[in-house]
N, C-alpha and C positions, 0 to 999 in steps of 0.2 A: 419220328421213329418208324421204320419199316419192319413189319413182322415177317417171320420166315416159315412158320409151319402152316400146313393146310392150304387149300386152294379155295378161292371164292369165284363163283360164276354169278355174275350180276346181269339179269335180264332186264332190259329197258325197252320201253315202247309205250305207245298210247293205250288208253283203256280199250280192251277188246281185241288186241292184236294176237293174243295167245300166249302171253308170258307164263301164266299158271299152267296151261296145257303142256308147254314144252318143259317147264320145271318138273312136272310129274314124269314126263318121258325121261328126263335126265336122272331123276331119282331111281327109276326102274333100271336104267342102264348101269348106274353105279352099284345098285344092289347085285346085279349079275356079276359085277367085277369085285364084289366083296369090299366095297368102299363104304365107310361110315359117312352118312350124309345128314345134313341139317338143312331145313328149308325155312326161309324167312319170307313171308308173303306180305307185301306192302299194305294190303287191305286189312289183314289181321293185326298188324303192328299199329297202324294208324288208330284202330279202335281201342287199343290198349295204352295209348299215350296218356300221360298224367293230366294234361290240360287239353281241352278240345282244340283240334287243329282245323283251320279252314283250308282254302286252296289259293291263298295269296302266295306270291313268290317266296316270301319269308317263311310261311308255314310249310310249304312244300320242301324248301331247303332244310328246315328244322327236322322234318320227318325223315328225309334222306340221310342226314347226319346222325339222327337217332338210330336208324337202322345200321349205319356204318359202325356206330359205337357198340351196338349189340354184336355185330360181326367181330369186332375187335376183342370182345370178351369171350366169344363162343368159338370162333372158327379154328382155333388151335386144338380144340377137342375132337375135331372131325377131319376126315380126309378131304371132304368137299362140303362147302356151305353154298347153297343156292339161294340167291335173293331174286325175288320177282317184284319189281316196283317200277312205276312209271319213270321216275328220275328224269325230268324233262330238261334240266339245265346242264349245259356242257361244263360250266365252272364247278358245279357240285360234283359231277362225275370225275373231273380232273382232281379235285380235292380228295375224293375217295381213292382214286388211282394212286395218288401220291402217298396216301396213308398205308396202302397195302403193297405197293410196288409190283413186283413180278408175280405176286401171289393172287392177283385178281384178273379176271377176264370179263370183258363186257360183250354181251350178245345183244345186238339191236334186233328186236322183233318188230317188223313193220308191216303195215297193210294200208291200202288206199282207203279213203273215206267211204267210198261206196260199199266196200266189203265190211267195214266197221259198222256202218249203219244197218246193213243187211243182217248181220249176226249179233245185233245189239242185245245181248242176254240180260244186261243190267238196265236196259232202257234209258241209258244216259244220253245217247245221241237224240233219241226221240224227245226226251225232256229238254235238251238244249234247243232243239228246233221249236219247241213250244214255249221257250223262254222260262222254263221252270228251273233250269240251271244256266247260270250266266258265265261260269268259269270252268267249263269242261276243258281240261288240258289238251292242247293241240287242235281243238275244234273252235273254241271261243276266241274272239279277237283279243280278249284281255288276258288270256292264259296260253302262252305259246309252248310248243314242244320243239326244242332245238334238236334236230337230228344229230346223232353222234358223228363227230368228224372222223374218228379212227376206231370203230369197234373192232374187236377181235374177229367176230363173224357177224353176218347179217342173215336173218331168216325172213323171207318175204312170205307173209301169210295171206296175201290177197286171194280172193275167191278162186282165181284161176290156178293157183299153186296148190299142189297136192302135198299133204304132210310128209309123204315118203321122200320128197326132195329135201325137205328140211331135216328129216331123220338122218339121211345120208350125210348132210353137212355136219350135223351134230356128232355123228359117229366118227367122222374124219377128224373133227376138232378134238374129241376125247382121245383118240389114238395119238394125235400130234402133240397135244399139250398136257394131258392129264396122266395118261398111262404109258 
């Protein structure tokens, strides 16, 4: 069943690419446009899941589908629901796309590894380099990040790219698809 009210903007990308940063930017833009928004952040939701989740492919998929189910219950109450979560697997993203049809847009937030390691605010890449984390998505050999094949837009957040370029891309996206 495909739902018809509200729009979902699903930001996907590796840890540290700027998903939450651009999520906040979108919230502010939609406030300016008097749009009711709801934000679902993957880190917050993972911490509230009933059973502890690891980072196996199965647990990551469960978490992504859990977030999609929250969206299913919530997004019709808002003009825009913004989801910020790694979502590393194309098959799960396709399942989510099938669930919401034309009401969902995927934004791929990408950066090169050098940039991610440089701005490593959570120290995850440092921990992975020191073998404290063995399953860092997209960085560890055992936990891949599959780049989206057909995102609606891509934001490159590597160190040489300025946020203003991505703001322009997002503003054009909002004009074209949302407003």
